[in-house]
Residue frames relative to the residue before (quaternion, step in Angstrom):
aa qw qx qy qz dx dy dz
M 1.0000 0.0000 0.0000 0.0000 0.00 0.00 0.00
V 0.1334 -0.7509 0.6390 0.0999 3.54 -1.22 0.58
A 0.7266 -0.4606 0.2744 0.4297 3.55 -1.27 0.32
G 0.7372 0.4297 -0.2413 0.4622 3.58 0.99 -0.78
G 0.7567 -0.2971 0.2129 0.5420 3.61 1.23 -0.01
L 0.7991 -0.2639 0.2064 0.4991 3.57 -1.17 -0.58
S 0.4819 -0.6930 0.4611 0.2736 3.55 -0.99 0.89
N 0.7218 0.4338 -0.2554 0.4750 3.59 1.14 -0.48
Q 0.3201 0.7458 -0.5218 0.2626 3.59 1.17 0.46
P 0.4354 -0.6918 0.4958 0.2933 3.64 -0.85 0.87
R 0.4720 -0.6604 0.5036 0.2958 3.53 -1.10 0.72
L 0.3866 -0.7441 0.5019 0.2121 3.56 -0.73 1.09
L 0.3723 -0.7143 0.5487 0.2238 3.56 -0.84 1.01
K 0.3094 -0.7403 0.5694 0.1788 3.55 -1.14 0.68
G 0.3988 -0.6815 0.5581 0.2552 3.54 -1.05 0.79
A 0.0597 -0.8026 0.5933 0.0165 3.56 -1.26 0.28
L 0.2450 -0.6881 0.6496 0.2107 3.50 -1.40 0.26
V 0.0379 -0.8192 0.5697 -0.0546 3.57 -0.69 1.16
D 0.4227 -0.6923 0.5291 0.2492 3.57 -0.92 0.95
T 0.4037 -0.7239 0.5037 0.2435 3.60 -0.96 0.83
E 0.6148 0.5595 -0.3518 0.4303 3.61 1.21 -0.34
S 0.2963 -0.8069 0.4869 0.1554 3.57 -0.25 1.28
F 0.6956 0.4682 -0.2823 0.4660 3.62 1.16 -0.46
A 0.4086 0.7243 -0.4761 0.2858 3.58 1.24 0.03
S 0.0389 -0.7826 0.6212 0.0108 3.54 -1.10 0.75
P 0.4601 -0.3036 -0.8133 0.1863 1.49 -1.26 2.16
P 0.6026 -0.5327 0.4188 0.4215 3.61 -1.18 0.37
L 0.2595 -0.7734 0.5610 0.1407 3.56 -0.87 0.94
I 0.2774 0.7227 -0.5895 0.2308 3.55 -0.43 1.25
V 0.0307 -0.7915 0.6101 -0.0196 3.55 -0.86 1.02
P 0.1295 -0.7644 0.6284 0.0637 3.60 -0.23 1.24
F 0.4743 -0.6985 0.4519 0.2878 3.56 -0.89 0.89
Q 0.4130 -0.6912 0.5419 0.2411 3.53 -0.85 1.02
F 0.7542 0.0588 -0.0231 0.6535 3.54 1.12 -0.82
N 0.4244 -0.6866 0.5173 0.2845 3.58 -0.79 0.92
P 0.5461 -0.5954 0.4600 0.3684 3.62 -1.01 0.69
E 0.4994 -0.6696 0.4620 0.2979 3.57 -0.99 0.81
S 0.7990 0.0035 0.0078 0.6013 3.58 1.17 -0.51
L 0.2096 -0.7286 0.6344 0.1510 3.53 -1.33 0.41
T 0.1782 -0.7260 0.6455 0.1565 3.53 -1.21 0.55
R 0.0606 -0.7908 0.6090 -0.0047 3.57 -0.60 1.19
R 0.0837 -0.8121 0.5775 0.0021 3.55 -0.62 1.15
K 0.0075 -0.7866 0.6161 -0.0397 3.56 -0.68 1.15
S 0.0046 -0.7917 0.6105 -0.0228 3.55 -0.95 0.88
V 0.3287 -0.7447 0.5540 0.1745 3.54 -1.17 0.65
S 0.1360 -0.7685 0.6217 0.0668 3.53 -0.94 0.94
I 0.0335 0.7996 -0.5944 0.0786 3.58 -0.54 1.21
P 0.1283 -0.8211 0.5516 0.0717 3.60 0.09 1.21
A 0.4126 -0.6936 0.5314 0.2573 3.56 -1.01 0.83
P 0.5719 -0.5755 0.4416 0.3831 3.63 -1.10 0.61
P 0.6198 -0.5764 0.3697 0.3833 3.61 -1.01 0.72
S 0.6515 0.5454 -0.3256 0.4148 3.59 1.01 -0.75
R 0.7402 0.4155 -0.2217 0.4799 3.60 1.21 -0.44
R 0.4636 0.7165 -0.4455 0.2705 3.59 1.17 -0.34
G 0.8071 0.2135 -0.1983 0.5136 3.52 -0.81 1.07
R 0.7443 0.3326 -0.2048 0.5417 3.58 1.29 -0.09
E 0.2134 0.8241 -0.5043 0.1447 3.60 1.18 0.56
E 0.6389 0.5556 -0.3400 0.4095 3.60 1.05 -0.74
S 0.7129 0.4321 -0.2638 0.4853 3.61 1.19 -0.40
T 0.3709 0.7380 -0.4847 0.2877 3.58 1.28 0.25
P 0.5049 -0.6490 0.4636 0.3301 3.64 -0.83 0.89
E 0.6052 -0.6030 0.3835 0.3508 3.56 -1.06 0.82
D 0.6884 0.4909 -0.3004 0.4414 3.59 0.94 -0.82
Q 0.6983 0.4224 -0.2806 0.5052 3.61 1.27 -0.08
S 0.5173 0.7018 -0.3922 0.2935 3.57 1.24 -0.35
L 0.7373 0.3812 -0.2279 0.5090 3.60 1.17 -0.46
E 0.2834 0.7723 -0.5249 0.2185 3.58 1.16 0.43
V 0.3957 -0.6957 0.5464 0.2467 3.57 -1.09 0.74
Q 0.2892 -0.7637 0.5544 0.1605 3.55 -0.75 1.03
N 0.4316 -0.7128 0.4922 0.2517 3.58 -0.82 0.97
T 0.6815 0.5051 -0.2833 0.4475 3.57 1.21 -0.45
V 0.3573 0.7407 -0.5007 0.2703 3.62 1.22 0.22
T 0.0216 -0.7816 0.6235 -0.0014 3.58 -0.94 0.90
V 0.1597 -0.7751 0.6066 0.0763 3.56 -1.16 0.68
P 0.0791 -0.8186 0.5679 0.0346 3.61 0.24 1.19
E 0.1224 -0.7888 0.6009 0.0422 3.54 -1.13 0.72
T 0.0774 -0.7681 0.6339 0.0464 3.55 -1.07 0.82
I 0.1966 -0.7591 0.6120 0.1029 3.55 -1.20 0.64
L 0.1000 -0.7867 0.6088 0.0226 3.56 -0.85 1.03
M 0.1843 0.7784 -0.5846 0.1357 3.58 -0.93 0.85
Q 0.3680 -0.6920 0.5682 0.2507 3.53 -1.37 0.13
I 0.1748 -0.7626 0.6174 0.0824 3.55 -0.98 0.94
R 0.1776 -0.7942 0.5763 0.0747 3.57 -0.76 1.07
L 0.0962 -0.7692 0.6311 0.0284 3.55 -0.94 0.97
D 0.0610 0.8032 -0.5839 0.1012 3.59 -0.78 1.03
A 0.2903 -0.7916 0.5192 0.1394 3.58 -0.72 1.08
T 0.3823 0.7703 -0.4636 0.2134 3.62 1.23 -0.11
D 0.6934 0.4745 -0.2950 0.4551 3.61 0.73 -0.99
A 0.6592 0.5052 -0.3151 0.4593 3.60 0.93 -0.85
L 0.6403 0.5168 -0.3293 0.4631 3.59 1.02 -0.73
E 0.6415 0.5196 -0.3274 0.4596 3.59 1.03 -0.74
R 0.6673 0.4743 -0.2960 0.4921 3.59 1.17 -0.55
G 0.5023 -0.6693 0.4144 0.3577 3.60 1.26 -0.09
D 0.2711 0.7820 -0.5160 0.2207 3.59 1.14 0.55
S 0.3698 -0.7661 0.4833 0.2069 3.59 -0.55 1.18
V 0.6134 0.5435 -0.3555 0.4494 3.61 1.08 -0.65
A 0.6624 0.4893 -0.3006 0.4811 3.57 0.96 -0.88
A 0.6267 0.5468 -0.3452 0.4349 3.59 1.00 -0.75
Q 0.7359 0.4121 -0.2341 0.4835 3.58 0.98 -0.79
F 0.8311 0.2570 -0.0840 0.4860 3.54 0.81 -1.05
G 0.3770 -0.7270 0.4964 0.2879 3.62 1.20 -0.15
V 0.7504 -0.3346 0.2674 0.5034 3.60 -0.81 -0.99
L 0.3022 0.7891 -0.4929 0.2076 3.61 1.21 0.30
P 0.6169 0.5461 -0.3822 0.4186 3.69 0.92 -0.64
A 0.6901 0.4531 -0.2819 0.4889 3.61 0.87 -0.91
L 0.6458 0.5168 -0.3218 0.4608 3.58 0.99 -0.82
S 0.6430 0.5197 -0.3225 0.4610 3.59 1.00 -0.78
S 0.6185 0.5310 -0.3452 0.4651 3.60 1.04 -0.70
L 0.6442 0.5110 -0.3186 0.4716 3.58 0.98 -0.83
E 0.6805 0.4927 -0.3042 0.4490 3.59 0.90 -0.89
L 0.6305 0.5095 -0.3438 0.4740 3.62 1.08 -0.58
M 0.5985 0.5766 -0.3602 0.4238 3.59 1.18 -0.48
I 0.7240 0.3613 -0.2384 0.5370 3.59 1.22 -0.31
T 0.5642 0.5836 -0.3708 0.4513 3.58 1.33 0.26
P 0.4711 -0.6715 0.4784 0.3136 3.65 -0.74 0.92
R 0.5955 -0.5959 0.4026 0.3582 3.58 -1.04 0.75
S 0.6340 0.5692 -0.3438 0.3949 3.59 0.96 -0.81
E 0.6731 0.5054 -0.2976 0.4505 3.60 1.17 -0.47
T 0.6256 0.5083 -0.3488 0.4781 3.60 1.27 -0.02
P 0.6211 -0.5689 0.3711 0.3910 3.65 -1.04 0.63
L 0.6952 0.4584 -0.2937 0.4694 3.60 0.84 -0.90
G 0.5757 0.5897 -0.3852 0.4153 3.58 1.09 -0.57
G 0.6572 0.4981 -0.3125 0.4715 3.59 1.00 -0.77
L 0.6558 0.5003 -0.3160 0.4688 3.58 0.96 -0.81
A 0.6434 0.5586 -0.3291 0.4070 3.57 0.99 -0.80
E 0.5535 0.6129 -0.4053 0.3920 3.59 1.16 -0.43
L 0.6252 0.5346 -0.3421 0.4543 3.60 1.21 -0.38
V 0.7244 0.3643 -0.2075 0.5472 3.58 1.24 -0.33
S 0.2863 -0.8253 0.4631 0.1499 3.56 -0.18 1.30
D 0.7341 0.4386 -0.2493 0.4545 3.61 1.07 -0.56
F 0.3860 0.7297 -0.4913 0.2778 3.61 1.12 0.39
G 0.4083 -0.7539 0.4414 0.2648 3.58 1.18 -0.39
F 0.3625 0.7491 -0.4922 0.2553 3.58 1.11 0.46
G 0.3677 -0.7389 0.4924 0.2763 3.58 1.18 -0.37
D 0.7779 -0.2776 0.2439 0.5082 3.54 -1.12 -0.70
R 0.2548 -0.8163 0.5016 0.1308 3.57 -0.30 1.26
R 0.5427 0.5795 -0.4248 0.4350 3.59 1.25 0.10
A 0.6688 0.4912 -0.2881 0.4779 3.58 1.25 -0.39
T 0.5597 -0.5794 0.4672 0.3643 3.55 -1.30 0.35
P 0.6564 -0.5384 0.3435 0.4015 3.61 -1.15 0.49
V 0.3923 -0.6510 0.5919 0.2685 3.52 -1.25 0.59
L 0.1303 -0.8111 0.5700 0.0149 3.57 -0.76 1.11
I 0.2802 -0.6856 0.6283 0.2383 3.51 -1.37 0.21
F 0.2175 -0.7414 0.6246 0.1132 3.54 -0.80 1.09
V 0.1585 -0.8022 0.5740 0.0431 3.55 -0.38 1.31
W 0.0964 0.7890 -0.5971 0.1081 3.57 -0.59 1.15
G 0.8022 -0.1291 0.0292 0.5822 3.53 0.27 1.34
R 0.6673 -0.5203 0.3625 0.3906 3.56 -1.33 0.07
Q 0.6898 0.5118 -0.2771 0.4306 3.58 1.15 -0.51
R 0.8002 0.2839 -0.1218 0.5140 3.59 1.14 -0.49
L 0.0487 0.7610 -0.6390 0.1010 3.53 -0.70 1.23
F 0.0946 -0.8346 0.5425 0.0137 3.58 -0.21 1.28
P 0.2753 -0.7167 0.6066 0.2062 3.63 -0.83 0.89
V 0.0582 0.8356 -0.5328 0.1207 3.59 -0.53 1.15
R 0.2056 -0.6754 0.6683 0.2343 3.46 -1.49 0.01
L 0.4129 -0.6766 0.5497 0.2637 3.55 -1.08 0.75
T 0.1162 -0.8494 0.5145 0.0167 3.59 -0.48 1.19
Q 0.8109 0.0710 -0.0390 0.5796 3.62 1.15 -0.33
M 0.0397 -0.7764 0.6288 0.0122 3.55 -1.11 0.78
D 0.0792 -0.7451 0.6606 0.0458 3.56 -1.00 0.91
I 0.1049 -0.8398 0.5326 -0.0040 3.55 -0.23 1.33
E 0.0422 -0.7864 0.6162 -0.0125 3.56 -0.72 1.15
E 0.1367 -0.7845 0.6032 0.0459 3.57 -0.44 1.25
V 0.1015 -0.8645 0.4923 0.0006 3.56 -0.40 1.22
E 0.7986 0.0944 -0.0722 0.5900 3.62 1.20 -0.12
Y 0.1466 -0.8041 0.5747 0.0401 3.58 -1.05 0.83
N 0.4012 -0.6645 0.5580 0.2934 3.55 -1.29 0.37
A 0.7603 -0.3887 0.2548 0.4538 3.57 -1.29 -0.11
N 0.6720 0.4826 -0.2899 0.4811 3.61 1.22 -0.48
L 0.4535 -0.6900 0.4217 0.3746 3.57 1.37 0.00
S 0.4020 0.6376 -0.5280 0.3914 3.54 1.12 0.72
P 0.4774 -0.6899 0.4476 0.3097 3.62 -0.83 0.87
S 0.2094 -0.7831 0.5743 0.1144 3.56 -0.91 0.92
R 0.7658 0.1266 -0.1301 0.6170 3.60 1.28 -0.18
V 0.0379 0.7963 -0.5970 0.0899 3.54 -0.83 1.06
I 0.1380 -0.7387 0.6523 0.0988 3.55 -1.17 0.69
V 0.0811 -0.8115 0.5787 -0.0069 3.57 -0.66 1.15
G 0.1897 -0.7519 0.6224 0.1063 3.55 -0.70 1.11
V 0.0436 -0.8221 0.5675 -0.0108 3.59 -0.66 1.05
A 0.1923 -0.7259 0.6470 0.1320 3.51 -1.30 0.56
L 0.1244 -0.7927 0.5961 0.0289 3.55 -0.85 1.05
Q 0.2266 -0.7453 0.6114 0.1396 3.57 -1.00 0.87
V 0.3190 -0.7501 0.5488 0.1855 3.58 -0.58 1.16
L 0.3281 -0.7743 0.5183 0.1555 3.57 -0.86 1.03
G 0.2705 -0.7442 0.5890 0.1612 3.55 -1.07 0.80
G 0.4214 0.7530 -0.4606 0.2082 3.53 -1.02 -0.80
G 0.5451 -0.6658 0.3921 0.3255 3.59 1.19 0.29
N 0.3069 0.7553 -0.5265 0.2412 3.62 1.09 0.57
R 0.7045 -0.5009 0.2989 0.4042 3.57 -1.25 0.42
F 0.6508 0.5097 -0.3285 0.4568 3.58 1.04 -0.68
Q 0.6290 0.5154 -0.3344 0.4763 3.57 1.05 -0.72
R 0.6441 0.5085 -0.3271 0.4686 3.61 0.99 -0.78
F 0.6182 0.5360 -0.3348 0.4674 3.58 1.07 -0.76
M 0.6687 0.5026 -0.3046 0.4554 3.58 0.92 -0.94
L 0.6492 0.5144 -0.3222 0.4582 3.59 0.97 -0.83
A 0.6448 0.5124 -0.3196 0.4685 3.59 1.00 -0.83
Q 0.6545 0.5099 -0.3108 0.4638 3.59 0.98 -0.84
R 0.6617 0.5000 -0.3151 0.4613 3.58 0.92 -0.86
T 0.6363 0.5259 -0.3303 0.4576 3.58 1.01 -0.80
R 0.6613 0.5054 -0.3031 0.4642 3.58 0.97 -0.89
L 0.6936 0.4730 -0.2818 0.4645 3.57 0.89 -0.93
A 0.6106 0.5317 -0.3520 0.4695 3.59 1.09 -0.64
G 0.6066 0.5461 -0.3449 0.4635 3.58 1.14 -0.63
L 0.6346 0.5115 -0.3252 0.4794 3.57 1.04 -0.77
N 0.6370 0.5240 -0.3253 0.4624 3.55 1.02 -0.77
A 0.6329 0.5342 -0.3350 0.4492 3.59 0.99 -0.80
R 0.6392 0.5177 -0.3268 0.4654 3.59 1.03 -0.74
S 0.7113 0.4537 -0.2720 0.4629 3.57 0.86 -0.95
A 0.6989 0.4655 -0.2703 0.4709 3.58 1.19 -0.52
A 0.3823 0.7569 -0.4707 0.2437 3.62 1.27 0.02
D 0.6770 0.4880 -0.3047 0.4591 3.59 0.85 -0.91
L 0.6338 0.5198 -0.3338 0.4654 3.58 1.02 -0.76
G 0.6377 0.5323 -0.3282 0.4498 3.58 0.99 -0.80
Q 0.6421 0.5138 -0.3285 0.4645 3.57 0.98 -0.78
S 0.6628 0.5056 -0.3168 0.4524 3.59 0.96 -0.78
I 0.6575 0.5040 -0.3175 0.4614 3.58 1.14 -0.53
F 0.8096 0.3352 -0.1465 0.4591 3.58 0.78 -1.06
L 0.7433 0.4019 -0.2257 0.4847 3.58 1.16 -0.41
R 0.2958 0.7597 -0.5280 0.2377 3.57 1.04 0.63
């Protein structure tokens, strides 16, 4: 036993939002002080019918009804709440928290939804073609880190900011931020990593579900 509880308690991993642009200044990274209690992941499939068949799907020949459409897309959004609280930092005597509360972390989140062209360094970066900022009219591409198995390439598309407590300087000391993330496709390295992980984990599921499958099909 240790003072804080059991000595063999696993260390809880922290989620985070991390900017993919290594030359960004300031670096945009927000490790979660408290992991969200829940995530809502919404995936939908878009399967447009060929123009020649629109409105006549019921008359499609049987041998063509299961054709795979090359234009199928599966967009995914992630909804969650991020809590920021300066209480622990204030108890440690943190001078930044005493003056600014959680504004530094909140400001990092707000820059994650701000197009690069609207930041001072974004304008300067247009003079340097190899900085890798990409399209400065767009918001930053982020990596949503959620454990070792899942790294989502995303853009932050919506923020609902609820400031619930302030210090004497009117800097917020407690904030709840509802965020919406759009998962990016396009065959990037993070998407390929996620697909490989899902394939591997689905294989583990197939092994564990073998006995259940036998009970279903071999009755």
